[in-house]
DRENMI-69731 format. One record per residue (C-alpha): residue number from 1; x, y, z; residue in three letters. Coordinates in nm, 3 decimals. Example, Ala and Ser with C-alpha at 12.3 -4.5 7.8 and 13.67 -1.06 7.14 Angstrom:
<rs>
{r 1 {1.230 -0.450 0.780} ala},
{r 2 {1.367 -0.106 0.714} ser},
</rs>
This chain:
<rs>
{r 1 {0.000 0.000 0.000} unk},
{r 2 {0.128 0.344 -0.096} unk},
{r 3 {0.020 0.682 0.039} unk},
{r 4 {0.104 1.048 0.075} unk},
{r 5 {0.107 1.276 0.375} unk},
{r 6 {0.043 1.631 0.257} unk},
{r 7 {0.171 1.922 0.465} unk},
{r 8 {0.194 2.297 0.405} unk},
{r 9 {0.555 2.398 0.353} unk},
{r 10 {0.552 2.638 0.648} unk},
{r 11 {0.549 2.326 0.865} unk},
{r 12 {0.924 2.330 0.820} unk},
{r 13 {0.944 2.663 1.000} unk},
{r 14 {0.733 2.588 1.304} unk},
{r 15 {0.892 2.604 1.646} unk},
{r 16 {0.848 2.233 1.710} unk},
{r 17 {1.061 2.110 1.420} unk},
{r 18 {0.968 1.893 1.123} unk},
{r 19 {0.630 1.756 1.238} unk},
{r 20 {0.781 1.410 1.292} unk},
{r 21 {0.819 1.316 0.924} unk},
{r 22 {1.062 1.036 1.008} unk},
{r 23 {0.833 0.906 1.281} unk},
{r 24 {0.544 0.899 1.034} unk},
{r 25 {0.738 0.717 0.763} unk},
{r 26 {0.879 0.465 1.010} unk},
{r 27 {0.536 0.392 1.158} unk},
{r 28 {0.391 0.345 0.809} unk},
{r 29 {0.674 0.109 0.715} unk},
{r 30 {0.613 -0.106 1.024} unk},
{r 31 {0.258 -0.150 0.897} unk},
{r 32 {0.371 -0.248 0.549} unk},
{r 33 {0.289 0.093 0.400} unk},
{r 34 {0.513 0.315 0.190} unk},
{r 35 {0.461 0.689 0.243} unk},
{r 36 {0.592 1.001 0.070} unk},
{r 37 {0.593 1.337 0.248} unk},
{r 38 {0.443 1.588 0.003} unk},
{r 39 {0.433 1.965 0.048} unk},
{r 40 {0.121 2.121 -0.098} unk},
{r 41 {0.322 2.426 -0.208} unk},
{r 42 {0.543 2.205 -0.429} unk},
{r 43 {0.277 1.975 -0.576} unk},
{r 44 {0.185 2.007 -0.944} unk},
{r 45 {-0.127 1.827 -1.069} unk},
{r 46 {-0.138 1.773 -1.446} unk},
{r 47 {-0.424 1.662 -1.669} unk},
{r 48 {-0.432 1.649 -2.049} unk},
{r 49 {-0.788 1.505 -2.060} unk},
{r 50 {-0.646 1.155 -2.095} unk},
{r 51 {-0.411 1.114 -1.803} unk},
{r 52 {-0.356 1.277 -1.465} unk},
{r 53 {-0.005 1.316 -1.332} unk},
{r 54 {0.161 1.439 -1.016} unk},
{r 55 {0.498 1.614 -0.988} unk},
{r 56 {0.659 1.705 -0.656} unk},
{r 57 {0.992 1.888 -0.649} unk},
{r 58 {1.064 1.776 -1.004} unk},
{r 59 {0.988 1.411 -0.929} unk},
{r 60 {0.693 1.222 -1.079} unk},
{r 61 {0.480 1.063 -0.808} unk},
{r 62 {0.274 0.749 -0.846} unk},
{r 63 {-0.099 0.742 -0.778} unk},
{r 64 {-0.147 0.697 -0.403} unk},
{r 65 {-0.391 0.449 -0.253} unk},
{r 66 {-0.467 0.708 0.014} unk},
{r 67 {-0.367 1.055 0.126} unk},
{r 68 {-0.350 1.187 0.482} unk},
{r 69 {-0.412 1.562 0.473} unk},
{r 70 {-0.217 1.763 0.726} unk},
{r 71 {-0.319 2.078 0.542} unk},
{r 72 {-0.647 2.261 0.486} unk},
{r 73 {-0.593 2.272 0.108} unk},
{r 74 {-0.938 2.205 -0.035} unk},
{r 75 {-0.822 2.255 -0.395} unk},
{r 76 {-0.583 1.961 -0.371} unk},
{r 77 {-0.801 1.733 -0.161} unk},
{r 78 {-1.107 1.777 -0.384} unk},
{r 79 {-0.905 1.693 -0.695} unk},
{r 80 {-0.772 1.379 -0.528} unk},
{r 81 {-1.121 1.275 -0.421} unk},
{r 82 {-1.246 1.325 -0.777} unk},
{r 83 {-0.988 1.063 -0.879} unk},
{r 84 {-1.139 0.822 -0.623} unk},
{r 85 {-0.834 0.849 -0.398} unk},
{r 86 {-0.923 0.810 -0.031} unk},
{r 87 {-0.844 1.131 0.153} unk},
{r 88 {-0.815 1.135 0.533} unk},
{r 89 {-0.981 1.352 0.640} unk},
{r 90 {-1.229 1.423 0.361} unk},
{r 91 {-1.253 1.771 0.213} unk},
{r 92 {-1.602 1.822 0.355} unk},
{r 93 {-1.507 1.713 0.705} unk},
{r 94 {-1.196 1.932 0.705} unk},
{r 95 {-1.409 2.232 0.606} unk},
{r 96 {-1.658 2.141 0.877} unk},
{r 97 {-1.386 2.147 1.141} unk},
{r 98 {-1.200 2.452 1.009} unk},
{r 99 {-1.509 2.674 1.006} unk},
{r 100 {-1.608 2.731 1.366} unk},
{r 101 {-1.965 2.838 1.292} unk},
{r 102 {-2.023 2.530 1.079} unk},
{r 103 {-1.867 2.312 1.349} unk},
{r 104 {-2.100 2.452 1.614} unk},
{r 105 {-2.407 2.423 1.391} unk},
{r 106 {-2.336 2.057 1.314} unk},
{r 107 {-2.277 1.984 1.682} unk},
{r 108 {-2.612 2.136 1.773} unk},
{r 109 {-2.784 1.950 1.488} unk},
{r 110 {-2.646 1.622 1.624} unk},
{r 111 {-2.730 1.696 1.988} unk},
{r 112 {-2.369 1.739 2.099} unk},
{r 113 {-2.319 1.987 2.382} unk},
{r 114 {-2.137 2.306 2.283} unk},
{r 115 {-2.141 2.657 2.435} unk},
{r 116 {-2.394 2.917 2.323} unk},
{r 117 {-2.267 3.091 2.009} unk},
{r 118 {-2.323 3.363 1.754} unk},
{r 119 {-2.184 3.424 1.403} unk},
{r 120 {-2.152 3.772 1.251} unk},
{r 121 {-1.939 4.004 1.040} unk},
{r 122 {-2.124 4.313 1.161} unk},
{r 123 {-1.972 4.537 1.425} unk},
{r 124 {-2.232 4.548 1.701} unk},
{r 125 {-2.091 4.517 2.051} unk},
{r 126 {-2.415 4.608 2.228} unk},
{r 127 {-2.612 4.333 2.057} unk},
{r 128 {-2.345 4.071 2.123} unk},
{r 129 {-2.298 4.182 2.483} unk},
{r 130 {-2.674 4.155 2.543} unk},
{r 131 {-2.691 3.816 2.371} unk},
{r 132 {-2.442 3.681 2.625} unk},
{r 133 {-2.644 3.832 2.912} unk},
{r 134 {-2.400 4.114 2.976} unk},
{r 135 {-2.117 3.874 3.057} unk},
{r 136 {-1.768 3.845 2.909} unk},
{r 137 {-1.752 3.632 2.595} unk},
{r 138 {-1.499 3.473 2.361} unk},
{r 139 {-1.444 3.627 2.017} unk},
{r 140 {-1.277 3.414 1.750} unk},
{r 141 {-1.185 3.456 1.387} unk},
{r 142 {-1.419 3.209 1.223} unk},
{r 143 {-1.139 3.009 1.063} unk},
{r 144 {-0.820 2.942 1.252} unk},
{r 145 {-0.637 2.703 1.482} unk},
{r 146 {-0.379 2.678 1.761} unk},
{r 147 {-0.561 2.942 1.963} unk},
{r 148 {-0.468 3.220 1.721} unk},
{r 149 {-0.724 3.495 1.661} unk},
{r 150 {-0.905 3.410 1.986} unk},
{r 151 {-0.984 3.683 2.239} unk},
{r 152 {-1.161 3.713 2.573} unk},
{r 153 {-1.386 4.019 2.555} unk},
{r 154 {-1.468 4.181 2.886} unk},
{r 155 {-1.580 4.524 2.764} unk},
{r 156 {-1.636 4.735 2.453} unk},
{r 157 {-1.276 4.858 2.454} unk},
{r 158 {-1.151 4.499 2.425} unk},
{r 159 {-1.393 4.442 2.138} unk},
{r 160 {-1.293 4.752 1.945} unk},
{r 161 {-0.923 4.669 1.975} unk},
{r 162 {-0.955 4.336 1.791} unk},
{r 163 {-1.251 4.384 1.556} unk},
{r 164 {-1.160 4.417 1.188} unk},
{r 165 {-1.395 4.509 0.905} unk},
{r 166 {-1.502 4.229 0.669} unk},
{r 167 {-1.372 3.958 0.902} unk},
{r 168 {-1.607 3.672 0.990} unk},
{r 169 {-1.631 3.625 1.365} unk},
{r 170 {-1.755 3.343 1.581} unk},
{r 171 {-1.864 3.446 1.931} unk},
{r 172 {-1.887 3.189 2.205} unk},
{r 173 {-2.010 3.180 2.562} unk},
{r 174 {-1.717 3.197 2.803} unk},
{r 175 {-1.716 2.898 3.038} unk},
{r 176 {-1.558 3.047 3.351} unk},
{r 177 {-1.548 2.707 3.519} unk},
{r 178 {-1.296 2.592 3.256} unk},
{r 179 {-1.076 2.903 3.249} unk},
{r 180 {-0.721 2.813 3.154} unk},
{r 181 {-0.786 2.440 3.122} unk},
{r 182 {-0.944 2.194 2.885} unk},
{r 183 {-0.929 1.835 2.765} unk},
{r 184 {-0.791 1.734 2.425} unk},
{r 185 {-0.912 1.388 2.322} unk},
{r 186 {-0.796 1.200 2.013} unk},
{r 187 {-1.045 1.013 1.796} unk},
{r 188 {-0.951 0.762 1.527} unk},
{r 189 {-1.238 0.589 1.350} unk},
{r 190 {-1.479 0.462 1.611} unk},
{r 191 {-1.228 0.472 1.897} unk},
{r 192 {-1.102 0.738 2.137} unk},
{r 193 {-0.730 0.669 2.168} unk},
{r 194 {-0.675 0.879 2.479} unk},
{r 195 {-0.680 1.231 2.616} unk},
{r 196 {-0.474 1.491 2.799} unk},
{r 197 {-0.552 1.785 3.020} unk},
{r 198 {-0.408 2.115 2.894} unk},
{r 199 {-0.345 2.392 3.146} unk},
{r 200 {-0.236 2.755 3.132} unk},
{r 201 {-0.130 2.956 3.434} unk},
{r 202 {-0.117 3.283 3.244} unk},
{r 203 {-0.435 3.312 3.037} unk},
{r 204 {-0.776 3.173 2.953} unk},
{r 205 {-0.643 2.969 2.656} unk},
{r 206 {-0.469 2.641 2.730} unk},
{r 207 {-0.333 2.556 2.383} unk},
{r 208 {0.002 2.376 2.395} unk},
{r 209 {0.115 2.576 2.090} unk},
{r 210 {0.069 2.893 2.296} unk},
{r 211 {0.280 2.773 2.586} unk},
{r 212 {0.028 2.573 2.786} unk},
{r 213 {0.136 2.264 2.975} unk},
{r 214 {-0.008 1.913 2.957} unk},
{r 215 {-0.074 1.642 3.207} unk},
{r 216 {-0.224 1.296 3.189} unk},
{r 217 {-0.598 1.261 3.236} unk},
{r 218 {-0.800 0.944 3.272} unk},
{r 219 {-1.020 0.866 2.975} unk},
{r 220 {-1.375 0.815 3.103} unk},
{r 221 {-1.706 0.723 2.943} unk},
{r 222 {-1.827 1.084 2.932} unk},
{r 223 {-1.522 1.192 2.732} unk},
{r 224 {-1.550 0.891 2.501} unk},
{r 225 {-1.918 0.950 2.430} unk},
{r 226 {-1.904 1.322 2.355} unk},
{r 227 {-1.581 1.289 2.155} unk},
{r 228 {-1.715 1.015 1.928} unk},
{r 229 {-2.041 1.201 1.875} unk},
{r 230 {-1.855 1.520 1.784} unk},
{r 231 {-1.624 1.344 1.535} unk},
{r 232 {-1.918 1.167 1.374} unk},
{r 233 {-2.119 1.489 1.349} unk},
{r 234 {-1.842 1.644 1.139} unk},
{r 235 {-1.757 1.330 0.942} unk},
{r 236 {-1.395 1.308 1.061} unk},
{r 237 {-1.184 0.991 1.069} unk},
{r 238 {-0.896 1.130 1.275} unk},
{r 239 {-0.926 1.442 1.488} unk},
{r 240 {-0.871 1.618 1.816} unk},
{r 241 {-1.171 1.722 2.026} unk},
{r 242 {-1.126 2.015 2.262} unk},
{r 243 {-1.355 1.982 2.562} unk},
{r 244 {-1.431 2.243 2.825} unk},
{r 245 {-1.512 2.148 3.180} unk},
{r 246 {-1.861 2.224 3.305} unk},
{r 247 {-1.996 2.168 3.654} unk},
{r 248 {-2.191 1.869 3.525} unk},
{r 249 {-1.961 1.716 3.263} unk},
{r 250 {-1.801 1.847 2.941} unk},
{r 251 {-1.895 2.060 2.642} unk},
{r 252 {-1.722 2.078 2.301} unk},
{r 253 {-1.526 2.398 2.248} unk},
{r 254 {-1.374 2.313 1.907} unk},
{r 255 {-1.290 2.021 1.681} unk},
{r 256 {-0.952 2.000 1.507} unk},
{r 257 {-0.936 1.802 1.184} unk},
{r 258 {-0.558 1.848 1.169} unk},
{r 259 {-0.472 1.767 1.526} unk},
{r 260 {-0.115 1.762 1.652} unk},
{r 261 {-0.021 1.475 1.880} unk},
{r 262 {0.293 1.585 2.067} unk},
{r 263 {0.098 1.650 2.383} unk},
{r 264 {-0.030 1.297 2.436} unk},
{r 265 {0.310 1.140 2.363} unk},
{r 266 {0.459 1.347 2.646} unk},
{r 267 {0.235 1.198 2.912} unk},
{r 268 {0.148 0.850 2.783} unk},
{r 269 {0.280 0.561 2.576} unk},
{r 270 {0.014 0.611 2.308} unk},
{r 271 {0.180 0.615 1.966} unk},
{r 272 {-0.054 0.816 1.740} unk},
{r 273 {0.135 0.755 1.410} unk},
{r 274 {0.148 0.381 1.474} unk},
{r 275 {-0.224 0.375 1.557} unk},
{r 276 {-0.304 0.586 1.251} unk},
{r 277 {-0.127 0.360 1.002} unk},
{r 278 {-0.259 0.048 1.171} unk},
{r 279 {-0.608 0.189 1.117} unk},
{r 280 {-0.528 0.271 0.752} unk},
{r 281 {-0.404 -0.084 0.695} unk},
{r 282 {-0.714 -0.238 0.852} unk},
{r 283 {-0.978 -0.009 0.702} unk},
{r 284 {-0.868 0.083 0.350} unk},
</rs>
């Protein structure tokens, strides 16, 4: 079996290194799978109405049996799907998880708990403030990840500082009970592989990419149930589910269709790449 893992080229410049390319290839090999690391920026897709071809850094690539997308490049993933190549995750599910308003709407539709929300491009602090009962709220750029473009709004001055014209915003109820901490669970197929607790001592966001710390957390039935329902609602095969603590249980803050896995490897012996390629081998 032969596959690609597609990354954006700026992966090479992130502060964590090379996104474990060697780890990925080695894990694939142990499952009898050959994998090429492909950068979306360097991929050329050719078609002369008779034959489709792929060129990456001057090298012709063979047709893959599957592609694991580590990039939100819908143009590439849709072309691959049109060639009946299995893409993990699908274009539709990646869009569903990237767009926060769509994520929340699908969660509600499928009876998955998520905080009260509002979508708008209009600048209207008074309306939004009233909608959240005069309490502080979270303001997010509608598409984004790693906690970027996310702000806690306590007053109109905060709002005016970050609002930009023609930007889509997703507004979310602030869950005070979960300030500076959340749970990241990892779903693969119909199984929750494990979870971690992410904590920040300096702010309301606990993202590891923003300097938060991680600690082990016992996977319980409540986490399993809500995580699997959230992944299914969005149509994702492999994803990270970000859960906020409530006084009663958990509620889904966001769903990440391109989830990093460094956090769980720090506090457990769960090997995400090995599990991922084992799943590919057994299900494709």
